[in-house]
N, C-alpha and C positions, 0 to 999 in steps of 0.2 A: 721893183714896184715903185710907182710914183706916189707921191704924197696923197693925191686925190683918190687914188685907188685904195690906199691904205685906210684913209678916213672912211670911205664908203664901206669897205669890208668890216672894219671894226665897229662902225655905227650899226651895221646890220647885226653883228654879234651882240652888241649892247641891247638892241631892240629885242632880240631873241631871249637874252638873259632876263630882261625886264618882264617878259611874259610869264616867267615862272616865279617871280617874287611874290610871296604871299600877299593877299589883298583882303583887307577888312574895311579900312577907311580909305585906302588909296594913298595915304601919306608915305609909307615906305616905298611903294612901287613908283609913285609919280613925283615925289619930292626928294626922298632920301637917296634913291638910286640914280647915280650920275655917271656921265662919260666925260673924260677930260683928255684932250689931245695934249701930249707932253712934248710935242715937237719931234721932228724926224719921223721915224717909224716906231713911235712909242705912244701908248695911251694908257689910261687908267679907268677901270670900271669899279665903282665902289658903292657901298651902302653907307651913307654918312650917319654915324651914331649920334651926332649932335642933333640931327633932325628926327631920327627914329631910334632913341636910346634902347628901345625894347627889341631891336632887330636881332641881337644875339640870342634872345630867348626863343625866337621863332624857329631857329635852326637846331636848338639843343633838345635833348631828351627831357621829358617832364619827370621830375623827381618829387615834386611837392605832393603831400597827401591831398591837397586840394583837387588833384586830377583823378584820384581814386584808381591809380594804376593804368589809366588810359594812355595810349601812345600819342605823342604830338603828331598830328597829321602833316605838319610841315617839316618834321625832323629831317635834317640832311639836305635841305633844298639848296644850300650854298654849294656844297660839293657837287650836287646834281647839275647846278647851273654852270659850274666850271667845266664839268665834263661835256655838257651840251655845247658850250662855246668852243672847247677843244675839238670836238667832232665837226662842228660847223667850219672852223678854220681849216682843219685838215682836209675836209672834203672840198672846200673852195679853192685851196691851194694845191691840191693833188698830192697831199701827204697822208699820213696815217697817225693815229694816236697809239702810243705804246705805254701801257701801265707798268710801273715797276714796283 
């Protein structure tokens, strides 16, 4: 795979991931979620905690009495996003995802 193909594929994966990042103000989705080409056939997709320090709480179960036992509607979105990217890449590359 050429570098340009890799970048196009992984940028598409990044855009797909970004669509499931919870959005209230847009900060976490549009400012904190970033793609970085690491050179070669390597990249990084991350949510920057310096920009959105609350990001970890959007993925976690709600335990505070403040929520009166309600479930976090965004709980598990990070894991869901990773699975979504894995399925996209497998489909694009003719592979399959195996969960262990």
